[in-house]
N, C-alpha and C positions, 0 to 999 in steps of 0.2 A: 361598483364604480364605473366599470367599463360600459355596462349597458346604459347607465345614465348618461355617460359621455356620448355614446352612439346616438341616443335620443336627442341630446343637446345639439349634436352636429347636424342632425336632420332638421331640427327646428331652426337652427342657425342658417342652414342652406336656404330655407324658404323665407326667412326674415331678410337675409341679404338679397335674395331675388326680388322680394317685394320692395325693399328700399331702392335697389338698383333701378327697377322699372319705374318707381315713383320719381326718382331723380331724372330719368330719361324723358318720361312723358308729361309729368305734372310740372316739375321744376325746370324743364327744358335745359338740363345740364347733362348732356350725353357723355362728356369726359368723366365727370364725377360718377356717373352710372357705371361706366366701364371699370373705374377704380374700385367701386364697391364690389362689383361682380368678380373682379380679380382677387378679392380677399377670400373667396370661397375655398380655394385649395388650402388655405391656412387651416381650415377646420379639419381636413383630412390629416394634415401634418400634426396637429395637436393630438388627434386620436392615435396616430401611429406612434408618436413619442410616448404618450400615456400608456399605451399597450406594452411597448418595449420596457418602460420603467416598471410596470406591474410585473412583468415576467422576470426582469432583472432582480426585483426585490423578493423573488422566491415564490411568487404565485404559481400554482399548478395550472398549466395550460388547460383550458376547458372551452366549452362552446362559446363563451363570451369573447374570448380572444379570437376564435375562428370567425365569429360574426363581425368583429371589428375589421379583420382582414377582408372579408367579403364586402362589407360596407365601403371600405376604401376603394377596392377594385371596381365596384359598380359606380361609385361616385366619380372616379377618374374617367372611366370609359363612357358613362352615360350622362354625366352632369352637363356637359356642354350642349348636348342634344336636347336635354330637358329644358335648359335655359332658353334655347332657341325656340322650342315648341311653345313654351309659355309666352315668350316675348311676342311671337307672331299673333297669338290669339288675343293677348291684351291689346296690342296695337290695333288689330282689326275691330275687336268688340267695343272698345272704349275710346279709341282715338282716331277713327276713320282711316286706319291703315288698310293695305290691300288684304284680301282674304288669304288665309294660309293655303299654300300649295298642297293639293291632295295627292296622295300617292297614286300611281297608275293602278288600274283595276284588272287589266287583262294581259295575257301573253308574257313574252320574255321581259318586257319592261317591268311587269309586276314581279317576276322572278328576280330580276336584278335588284329591285327595291328590297325584297325579302332577304337576299344575300347580304345587302349592306346592313340591314337591321341585325341579321344574325352575326355579322362580323363584329358589330359593337358589343353584342352580348358575349360573344366568344372572347373578345379582348377583355371584357370585364372579368369573366371567369378565369382567364389566363393570369391577369394581374393578381386576382385574389389567390390563385394557386401559388404564384411566385411568392407572395407575402406569407402565405401559410408555410411554404417550404423554408423560407427565411426564418420563421418562428421556430420551426422544427429544428433547424440547425442551431439556432440561438439557444434553445433549451437543451439540446444535446441528448445524450443517452440517459442522463440522470432523471429526466422528467417523463411523465406520462403524456405521450403525444397522440394518443388514440383519437381524441376529439378533433384535433387538427387534421389528422388523416381523414376522418369522416367528412369534414368540410371539403377537403380536396376531392373526395369521391362525389360529393354533391355538385361540385363545380364541373367535374367531368360529365355528369348527367346534364347539366345546363348546356354544355358544349354539344353533347349528343343530340339533345332535343332541337337545338338551333340548326344543326346540320341537317337533321331530318326535315325540318320545316323548309329550309332552303331547297333541299333536293325535291321535296314534294311539289313545290312551285315550278321547279325546273323540268321535272319529268312529266308532270300533269298540269301544264299551265291552264289557268282559267281562260276560257274563250269568251269573246264578245258575243252577246246574244244576237242571233241572226234575226233579220227583219222578217216579219210574217209575210207569207205569200199573199198577194192581192187576190180577192175573191171575185 
Protein backbone atom coordinates (compact mmCIF):
# COMPACT_ATOMS: atom_id res chain seq x y z
CA UNK A 1 0.00 0.00 0.00
CA UNK A 2 2.78 2.45 0.89
CA UNK A 3 4.59 2.04 -2.44
CA UNK A 4 1.34 2.58 -4.35
CA UNK A 5 0.71 5.71 -2.29
CA UNK A 6 4.22 7.02 -3.00
CA UNK A 7 3.61 6.49 -6.74
CA UNK A 8 0.21 8.18 -6.44
CA UNK A 9 1.82 11.15 -4.68
CA UNK A 10 4.42 11.50 -7.42
CA UNK A 11 1.78 11.30 -10.15
CA UNK A 12 -0.38 13.72 -8.15
CA UNK A 13 2.53 16.17 -7.93
CA UNK A 14 2.89 16.28 -11.72
CA UNK A 15 -0.87 16.43 -12.29
CA UNK A 16 -1.21 19.36 -9.86
CA UNK A 17 1.76 21.05 -11.54
CA UNK A 18 0.23 20.61 -15.01
CA UNK A 19 -3.18 21.86 -13.85
CA UNK A 20 -1.56 24.80 -12.04
CA UNK A 21 0.43 25.81 -15.10
CA UNK A 22 -2.59 25.39 -17.37
CA UNK A 23 -4.59 27.66 -15.08
CA UNK A 24 -1.78 30.22 -15.05
CA UNK A 25 -0.97 30.35 -18.75
CA UNK A 26 -3.96 28.97 -20.67
CA UNK A 27 -6.91 30.07 -18.50
CA UNK A 28 -5.12 33.27 -17.35
CA UNK A 29 -6.09 32.54 -13.72
CA UNK A 30 -2.86 33.07 -11.73
CA UNK A 31 -4.56 33.04 -8.32
CA UNK A 32 -6.30 29.75 -9.05
CA UNK A 33 -2.95 28.43 -10.24
CA UNK A 34 -1.30 29.32 -6.94
CA UNK A 35 -4.22 27.71 -5.09
CA UNK A 36 -3.76 24.46 -6.99
CA UNK A 37 0.01 24.47 -6.47
CA UNK A 38 -0.46 25.08 -2.75
CA UNK A 39 -2.40 21.80 -2.59
CA UNK A 40 0.78 19.89 -3.37
CA UNK A 41 2.00 19.70 0.27
CA UNK A 42 -1.25 17.91 1.08
CA UNK A 43 0.10 14.94 -0.85
CA UNK A 44 3.06 14.65 1.51
CA UNK A 45 0.76 15.03 4.51
CA UNK A 46 -1.45 12.18 3.28
CA UNK A 47 1.62 9.98 2.75
CA UNK A 48 2.96 10.86 6.20
CA UNK A 49 -0.33 10.05 7.91
CA UNK A 50 -0.79 6.81 5.95
CA UNK A 51 2.72 5.68 6.86
CA UNK A 52 2.15 6.49 10.54
CA UNK A 53 -1.17 4.61 10.51
CA UNK A 54 0.48 1.63 8.83
CA UNK A 55 3.15 1.51 11.53
CA UNK A 56 0.56 2.08 14.27
CA UNK A 57 -1.44 -0.89 12.99
CA UNK A 58 1.55 -3.13 13.61
CA UNK A 59 3.30 -3.22 10.25
CA UNK A 60 6.97 -4.05 10.56
CA UNK A 61 9.03 -1.07 9.41
CA UNK A 62 10.75 -1.92 6.15
CA UNK A 63 12.21 -0.27 3.08
CA UNK A 64 8.77 1.05 2.02
CA UNK A 65 8.39 3.12 5.17
CA UNK A 66 11.92 4.42 4.72
CA UNK A 67 11.21 5.29 1.09
CA UNK A 68 8.12 7.22 2.19
CA UNK A 69 10.22 9.31 4.60
CA UNK A 70 12.84 9.95 1.91
CA UNK A 71 10.15 10.90 -0.63
CA UNK A 72 8.62 13.38 1.80
CA UNK A 73 12.00 14.89 2.64
CA UNK A 74 12.94 15.36 -0.98
CA UNK A 75 9.50 16.70 -1.94
CA UNK A 76 9.60 19.27 0.85
CA UNK A 77 13.14 20.46 0.10
CA UNK A 78 13.17 20.20 -3.70
CA UNK A 79 9.50 20.53 -4.68
CA UNK A 80 9.42 24.33 -4.85
CA UNK A 81 12.60 24.42 -6.93
CA UNK A 82 11.18 21.81 -9.30
CA UNK A 83 7.97 23.80 -9.73
CA UNK A 84 9.93 26.97 -10.47
CA UNK A 85 12.21 25.14 -12.92
CA UNK A 86 9.26 23.69 -14.88
CA UNK A 87 7.32 26.98 -14.73
CA UNK A 88 10.20 28.95 -16.27
CA UNK A 89 10.62 26.48 -19.10
CA UNK A 90 6.90 26.21 -19.88
CA UNK A 91 6.56 30.01 -19.84
CA UNK A 92 9.51 30.41 -22.20
CA UNK A 93 8.81 27.54 -24.57
CA UNK A 94 5.05 27.87 -25.01
CA UNK A 95 4.03 31.36 -23.83
CA UNK A 96 6.82 33.72 -24.99
CA UNK A 97 8.23 34.19 -21.50
CA UNK A 98 11.81 35.18 -20.84
CA UNK A 99 14.44 32.48 -21.23
CA UNK A 100 15.33 30.67 -18.02
CA UNK A 101 18.35 32.05 -16.23
CA UNK A 102 21.30 29.77 -16.73
CA UNK A 103 23.61 29.06 -13.81
CA UNK A 104 27.06 30.62 -13.90
CA UNK A 105 29.69 28.50 -15.62
CA UNK A 106 32.92 29.62 -14.04
CA UNK A 107 34.74 30.63 -10.91
CA UNK A 108 33.35 31.31 -7.47
CA UNK A 109 29.94 32.22 -8.89
CA UNK A 110 29.68 28.61 -10.08
CA UNK A 111 30.91 27.38 -6.69
CA UNK A 112 28.23 29.44 -4.93
CA UNK A 113 25.59 27.99 -7.26
CA UNK A 114 26.79 24.45 -6.52
CA UNK A 115 26.71 25.10 -2.76
CA UNK A 116 23.11 26.36 -3.03
CA UNK A 117 22.16 23.22 -4.92
CA UNK A 118 24.01 21.08 -2.39
CA UNK A 119 22.23 22.88 0.45
CA UNK A 120 18.83 21.89 -1.01
CA UNK A 121 19.88 18.26 -1.29
CA UNK A 122 21.39 18.30 2.19
CA UNK A 123 18.16 19.78 3.56
CA UNK A 124 16.18 17.04 1.79
CA UNK A 125 18.38 14.36 3.31
CA UNK A 126 18.21 15.97 6.76
CA UNK A 127 14.40 16.11 6.65
CA UNK A 128 14.30 12.47 5.56
CA UNK A 129 16.69 11.52 8.37
CA UNK A 130 14.55 13.36 10.92
CA UNK A 131 11.40 11.59 9.69
CA UNK A 132 13.22 8.27 9.78
CA UNK A 133 14.38 8.98 13.33
CA UNK A 134 10.82 9.85 14.29
CA UNK A 135 9.67 6.52 12.85
CA UNK A 136 12.40 4.73 14.81
CA UNK A 137 11.25 6.34 18.04
CA UNK A 138 7.61 5.68 17.12
CA UNK A 139 8.25 1.97 16.57
CA UNK A 140 10.41 1.73 19.67
CA UNK A 141 12.52 -1.19 20.80
CA UNK A 142 9.84 -3.74 19.95
CA UNK A 143 10.19 -3.52 16.15
CA UNK A 144 12.92 -4.22 13.66
CA UNK A 145 14.27 -0.81 12.71
CA UNK A 146 17.24 -2.00 10.65
CA UNK A 147 15.78 -0.92 7.31
CA UNK A 148 15.07 2.57 8.66
CA UNK A 149 18.66 2.84 9.88
CA UNK A 150 19.85 1.76 6.41
CA UNK A 151 17.89 4.63 4.86
CA UNK A 152 19.50 7.02 7.34
CA UNK A 153 22.92 5.76 6.22
CA UNK A 154 21.95 6.37 2.59
CA UNK A 155 20.94 9.93 3.47
CA UNK A 156 24.33 10.47 5.11
CA UNK A 157 25.87 9.33 1.82
CA UNK A 158 23.73 11.88 -0.08
CA UNK A 159 24.96 14.60 2.29
CA UNK A 160 28.58 13.49 1.86
CA UNK A 161 28.37 13.45 -1.92
CA UNK A 162 26.89 16.95 -2.01
CA UNK A 163 29.54 18.31 0.34
CA UNK A 164 32.24 16.79 -1.88
CA UNK A 165 30.67 18.34 -4.99
CA UNK A 166 30.49 21.77 -3.33
CA UNK A 167 34.07 21.49 -2.09
CA UNK A 168 35.34 20.43 -5.51
CA UNK A 169 33.89 23.56 -7.15
CA UNK A 170 35.32 25.69 -4.33
CA UNK A 171 38.82 24.20 -4.29
CA UNK A 172 39.14 23.70 -8.05
CA UNK A 173 36.90 26.32 -9.66
CA UNK A 174 36.32 25.96 -13.37
CA UNK A 175 38.11 28.75 -15.18
CA UNK A 176 36.91 30.71 -18.14
CA UNK A 177 38.62 29.66 -21.36
CA UNK A 178 41.32 32.11 -22.25
CA UNK A 179 41.29 33.91 -25.57
CA UNK A 180 43.67 32.39 -28.10
CA UNK A 181 46.69 34.54 -28.83
CA UNK A 182 46.55 36.38 -32.18
CA UNK A 183 48.86 35.01 -34.85
